[in-house]
Structure formats: C-alpha cells, structure tokens
N, C-alpha and C positions, 0 to 999 in steps of 0.2 A: 362488574368484576367481583364485587363483594359476595354476590350470590354464588359465583363459581368457587371462590376461595373457601367458602363455608362447606362446600361439598368434599367428599373423600378425594384423596389423591388420585385414585384410579379413575373416578368419574371425571375429574378435572382433565386428565390426559385424554380420555376418550372424547370428551366434549370439545376440547380445543382442536384435536385432530379432525373431528367432523366439521367444526366451524371453518377451519382452514381449508378443508376440501371443498366446502360449499360456497364460501364467500371470498376467498383470496384468489386473485387471478393466477392461472397456472404458470405464468412467466416467473412468478416468485416461487422458486423451487427450494424445498426444505430437504436437507441431506438426511435428517433423521426424524422420527416421530416423537422424540423426547421433548417434553415441555419443561423448560427451565424456569425456575421461580425465584432463585436467590443466588447472589454471587458475593464473595468476599476475597479480595486479593487474587490469588491464582485459582481459587476453588469455585466451582459452580455446583448448585444443587437442583435436582429435578423435582417434579411434582410428586414423585414417589419416595423422596428422601435420599436417593442415591447421590453421592458426591463424585465430582469429576475434576481432574487437573486440566485446566484450560490452557492449551498450547497454541491457540489461534487468536485469542484476545479480541474476539468480535471483529475479525479481519484486521488485525494490527491496529486496534483502536484504543483499548483500555490499557495504555502504557503504564499507568500508575497502579493498575490492578482494579478489580471490580469494587465499586462502592467505597473508595478510599474515604475515611472519616473526614479528612480536611476538605475534600471536594464536596462531599455530601453536606457538610455544615455550611459551606459558602453558598451552595445552591439553596438550601433551606432559608437562609437569612435573606438572600436576594429575592426569592419567590414571595416572601412576605412584604417586600417593599415595592418592587416594580418588575413586571415580567415582560412587557413589550411596549415599544413605541414605533419601530421601523427606522430605517436609515435616514428618514427625513428630519429626525430630531437627535440631539446630542445627549449621550449618557456618559457618566463617569467610567463604568466598566469598559466600555468600548475604547475610550481614549487611553486609559491606563494600559489596556492590553496591547493596543497598537504600539505604544512606546516600548513595552517590554519585549515584544516580538522584534521590533526594529533594532533594539540594542544587541540582539543575539545573532543577527543574520550575517552570513558570509557574503554580503554585497557591499562594496565600497565601505569597508570597515572604518568606523569612527565618524561616519557621516550619517545624517538622518535618512531613513528610508520611510516610504509611505505605504500604508496598508489599506486594502479594500476587503471588507468582510461580507461573507455570503453564508450559505448553509451547508455546502458539501464540496467534495473534491471535484466533482463534475462541473459545478458552477465556477469554482475557482479556476480550473483550466480553461473554461469557456471565456471568462473575463480576461485571463492572461493573454489568450490569443487575440481578443479584441484590442487589448491595450497595446500589444506589439504592432498590430496593424495601424492603430491610431498614431503611434509614435513614429513609425518608420515610413508611413504613407505607402506601404507595400502590402501585398495581399496573400502571397504564397507562404505555406507553412510546411516545413519538413518534419515528419515524425519518423518513428522507427517501426520496422516489422517486429512483431511479437509484443508491442507495447499496448498498454491500456490506459486511457485518460478520462473515461466517463461515458455517460449516456445521453448527453445533449447532441444536437445535430452536428456541431463542430467538433466536439470531443470524440464522438464515435468515428468521425471522419479522420481524425488524427490518429486513431488507434489502428493497430496492425495485427489483430488476431481474428482470423477468418470466422471462427465459430461465433464470435460476438458481433460479426457484421452480417450474418446470414439473414436474408429477407429484409434488410434495413435500407437498401439502396433505393433510388440513386443518392449518392452522398454529396456533401457540400463540395463544390469545386475548389481547386487551389491547394489541396492537400496531397503531398507525395510522401513516399516512405523509403527511407534509406535501409540498407541491409542491417539485420539484427546483429548485435554484438555477442550473440550466444555461440561461443566457440564449439561447443559439443555438437551442435547442429548448424555448422557454418553455412549460410546461404550462398556463399561464394565458392564453396567446395574446398576450402583449405583444410588440410589434414593436420597441420601444425598451427597451434595458436600463437598469440603474440608473445614476444616481439618478433618471432621468426616470420610471421605472415606480414609484418610491416603494418599491422593494424589496417588491413585492406578494407574492412567494413567502414572505417572512418574515412579513409582516403577516397572511397567510392563517392563520397558526398561531392567532391570536386568534379567528378564526372557528371553527376546529376545536375550540378549548377550549370554545366555547359550544354546539357542535352535535354533535360526534363523540365526546366523552369523557363520563365520569361524574364529572368533577371529582376524579379520582383519578390524575392524571398524576404519575408519580414522576420521570421524566427525559426529556430530549431527547438523542438520540445522533446525532452527525454527524461526518463526516471533513472536515478543513480543505480537502482536495481529494479528489474522487472518485478512487479508485484503479482497482479493477476496472471501475468505472463510466466509465472512459475518460480518466483523468488530466485532470481539470477542476477548477481552483481555484475556490473560492467568490469571488463579487464582493467588492470591498474592504470595504464596511461591512455585509455580510450578517450576520456573527455579532454585531456590535454591536446591530443591530436585533433579532435573535433573543434575545440575552441580556437586553435590556430587558423583553421579554415574559416570559421565563422567571422573572426575578427578581420581577416584579410578581405572578406566580402561584405563587411558591414551588416552582419546578420546577428540578431539578438539570440541569446541562449535562455530558454525557459527551463528551469529545473523543476520537474514535477516531484515534489517532496510529500505528496499526499500520503503515501504509505511509508516512505523512508525517513520522514522527519521525526524530530523530538525523541532522539535516542535509539531508534529502532536498529540502526546500523552501527551502533557503538560510538557514534559521535552525535552531537546535537542534531546535525543535519547530514543526510547521506552524502551529499556532494562534497562535504569536508574531507572525505576519504580520498578525494581525487585531485586536490591541489588546484582547483579552478574556481573562480567566482562567477556565478550566473548573473544575468541582468534582471531577470524576473524569477520569482519563486512562488510556487503554489503549495498551500498547506491545508490540512484538514485532519482526518482520522485521529492521530495521537495528540492533537492540539488541546482538546478538552476532555480526553479520556472517557468518551462515551456520550457527550452531549453534542448535538448537531451544530457544526460550525465549519466554515471554510474561510480561507484568506488568500489574498494575492499580495505579494510584497515586491517592490521595485525601487529603483533609485528615484529620488525626487524629480530628476530631469524627465525620466520616462513617465512617471505618474502625472506630472503636471501638464503633459501633452494631451491628456484626456479629461475634458471638463463635462463630459456627459453629452446628452442626458442619459443617465442610468439610475437604477433604483433597486433596492432589495428590501422586500417587506420584512423579512426576518433577519437580514444581515446585521451583525452587531448586537444581536439579542442580549440583553443584560444578564440573563440567567446563564446562557452559554458562555458569555465573556467572563463572568466570575468563576465559572467552572474551569475555564482555561487558565485564568490567573492562578487559581489554587493548584491546578495540575502542574504548572510550570514551577511553582514553589516546591511541590513535592518532588519533582524530578531533580531539583537542585539539592534540597535538604536531605533526601534519602540516597543521593548519589546514584540514581537509577541509570543514568547514561553510562557511568563507569561500570555499573553492574551488568549492563547490557554487553559491554565489551568483554568483561572478564568471564561471565557465565556463558556468553555466546561462544567464546573461544573454546571453552570446555565442551559445550554441546557439539560444536563442529568437529572437534577431535573424536568424540565418542561416535558420532554418526559416520565419520570416515572409517572408523574401525568396523562399523556394521556393514559399510559398503564392501569392505574387503572380504567379509564372510558370506554375504548374501548375493546370489546370482541375479536377483531382481532389482537390486539397488545400485544405481550408478550416478556418477557426476554429482556427488554431494558438494555443495558450495554455499557460501554465505558470508555475511559480516554481521557482527553483533548478534542480536536475537532475530535475525532474518535469514533463515537457512532453508534450503530446498534441495530436492534430490529427484532424479529420474527414477521411475519404476518401469522396467523394461521386461520384455519377454526373453531377450537375449542380449548380453553385453557385446557380443560379437557383431550382431546386426544393428543393435540399438533400436530395435523395433519397439515402439511405445506400447506399454500395457494398456488394455482397453478398460472400459467402464466396469465390467464384472470384477476385475482384479482390484481396481482402485476402490470400488465400493466395498469389497471384502476387507480391504485394509482399514478403511475408515470405520467400518462396522466392528471389526475386531478390536480396534483401539478403543472405540466407545464402550464395548462390553467390558474392557479392562479399566474403564474409568478415565480415559485420556481422549481429549479432543484435539485433532489436528486438521489441517486444511489440504486442499488440492488446487491445482491450477496448471498453467502452461499452455503452449500452443496446441498440444494434443491432449490436454487435460490429464496428463499422466504424471505430473510432478507433485510430490507431497510437500506441504508447507508447514514449517515449524516457526511460529511467530507468537510466542507467549507474552504475557505481561512482563514488563521489564523488571519486576520485583521477584521473578522466579529465582529459586536457589539451585545450586549444583545438585543437591540431593533430589530435588523435584525433577531436574533434567534427567538424572540417572533413572528415576522411576519411569519417566516417559520413554527413555531409550530402551530400557528393559522390556517394556510393553511392545515397543516397535520391533525389537529383536524377535520376540516370541510370535508376534503377529505375522511378521514376514515369513518366518519358518512355517507357520500353519498355512498361509496363503500359497507359498511356493510348493508345498506338498500337495495342496488341493488342486492347483492348476498345472502341476507337472513342470515347474520351472526349475531347471538345474544347470 
C-alpha cells in the first residue's frame, strides 16, 4: 500500500479500479469508482481530495462518526498490547464489554444477561437461531417477507427478499415467512393501514401456526425496521400484537438489532420504540463503529441451555472489544442517541416536505437517523423506479458530494442513515442536494 499511496491521486484511483476489476469477485459490487482514503466524523475524502458528506455511515455502522479520536486511541493502545487469542481464552476487554452491553439491554431489566461474541451480523443471527433451537428443543423458525438477516445458510433462509435469494437454493428446511409489515405494499391487499386493518400481517401468524408448521416453532426473528429491505420501521403496535401470539404459543422472539441498534432509531435499541422485550437480541454494525464484531444477547436461562460445542476464532477479539467499549462511551458522553432522535425528526420533516413536491418520491418514513423513501415512476400506480433512475440519483448525489444508500424489495428505496453525530445544518445540505437531484432525474426520465 505504501507504494500506491506515494503515487499521484489520479494514478491511485485508476490502479485501485483496475485491481478491483481484476482481483475482486464480481459478487462484490461497487456503486461508484471513487476511492476513499480518509474519513473524519461525517466527512469522507477521496483519492483526488474531494470531500463528501457521508449519509450512509458504511451501511449504518460508524454511528460515532469516522475515526473518532477516542475510539482510535483505544484501538492503538490495545493493538500494542494484545491483538488476538480466540474465544478459547479469556481477555479483559471481552468481559467488560459483555457486562456493559448486558446492563443496557431491554431484556429482563435488572437481571444479568449473557453475551456471545462473533464477527458479524450474519454470524450473530446464525448463532441466535441455533440458541433458540437448543433452548426450545424445537426447530422451525418464522421470519418475515422483505427481511434480511445475513449470508450464512440459515440466515439467508430466514431472509425474505427474492433478489438476495436468487440462485441460492435449495434452502435450509424449517424456515417459513410471515407477511411483511410494509403497509405501502401490503402483501395481504389491505388498502388501509393499522389500526384499521387490525394488524392483519401480525394476526396472520396465528393462521401460519395452524397450517404451515408442525407445532415445532422455536422462534420468530424480525428487525424493528427493515434495513436492507428499504429502511422501513414497523407500524406502532405491530410487535405488541406479534408478542401476544408468540407468548401464547411459547415461541421466542429474536430481535435482529444488527442495523437498528446503538442509537440508530433514536433509542439505544430499535425495539425500545415498540414497548416489548425480546428474548434474544443480535447486535453488530454500530456496536464498534467500524471494527468487525457481532454479538448475541439473551437471558441467562436461555444462554445456559447451550453448552456447545461452539467456537469463534475471532469472537471477542480484544481490539474490536476495546473499540466497542470506547464507542459506547462516546455514544453516552456526546449524547448521540439523543442527537439521533432530535436531528432524525428534523430530517424526516424535511424529507416529507420533499415528498410533497416531487412526483418520484413517496412513502417517506423512519425513526431517528434511519429514514427511507420509495422512488417510483408514478405515485398513482406505485410502480417502482428501475435501476437507471436509482443509479442516476445516487450518481447525482455523489457529484454534489453526498453519499446515500439504496435498498428495498425492488431495490428502489433510498436510504438515509448517516453517522449519529450529523448536525441539522448537514442534514439540510444533504436534503438540498436531494431536492435538486430529484428535479434533474425527474426531468431526464419524464416523471411528472
């Protein structure tokens, strides 16, 4: 890398693009040919010196911002002491982090919870599913249409987005999918959302238990808000309705907080917006603000049912654990969770105003700094915009120095998930860019 860094910025970009093309598997798709070399707070800099406002946070990961000094210092100090041992040996950072996470969880408040560390959200969800099966001695798992839980065999089987399942089958047996809670595209055909629909998508789970299962359902797994599925928060009482059904049938609730945790939805954990306590939680992304880590949390009773054998070579890595400890300190000291709620409310208000002005923007929704919107060809038909339109929007934003994301069942939803340290002024800058970009794209593609 030193050789490349010493070259001119132009040569660095060209060489990295060529290396990526020649040596990276094509399943790893880059949205842009920009090569980023530096990040601070909400700002990224590319190899040619251009700065960008990051409104995607490395896919909702760097909640404390890029290269926060406190996190960087903690990592430097730990890297000079001990970088690796594996889960077979005890280290202080792992133990202290487990306690700190346990104390903050909305699971049996006031009682100890136990933690399993791994490397990613996929691994965390995989272990949570195994843990639920071990504890319940049952084997079926209910997931949701439109959900995404990872790329392992079990987590892709739990996911419900067709584009992510293409050419992946046959899938692990025992996974079934309940109707999506996405009211804008209700899979049950309801034209009125909750409460008028009676939360039909939640109630349908009772029908599934009587028809599609063998009475061996171990757990229900769901995200408080779809992440890859398009940044769509669940309706207000959805999880209360679901939890009543689960409790009546002795089924565990796994809250997938990989993307929604650590302040992303304006509360420490996304599920806290819904007034229910899960039995198992999975964590990753925002936990260490950019360092690889995943975690599973559960009650002691559930955790103690699983004595292995299991193992994680890098789980509980001391460098990642100290990064997580420092990150949690930053979230608290700088009141970033509160900032997520306050600035997120402002961002949502501004984007809703854009929705009223733009024929291509529809169904703006979100909580905290997790906001998404449909891009459509027509609000009347709700026909999803295709790749050329979405790519034009992302490219237009990039040219204006703003990075946003996309996702959804039809890959037509834009995703606004910046670092939690973003300011209202920076939000306004991003929304001004989105306003002008949408106008340009609508004119180019004849959307009116």
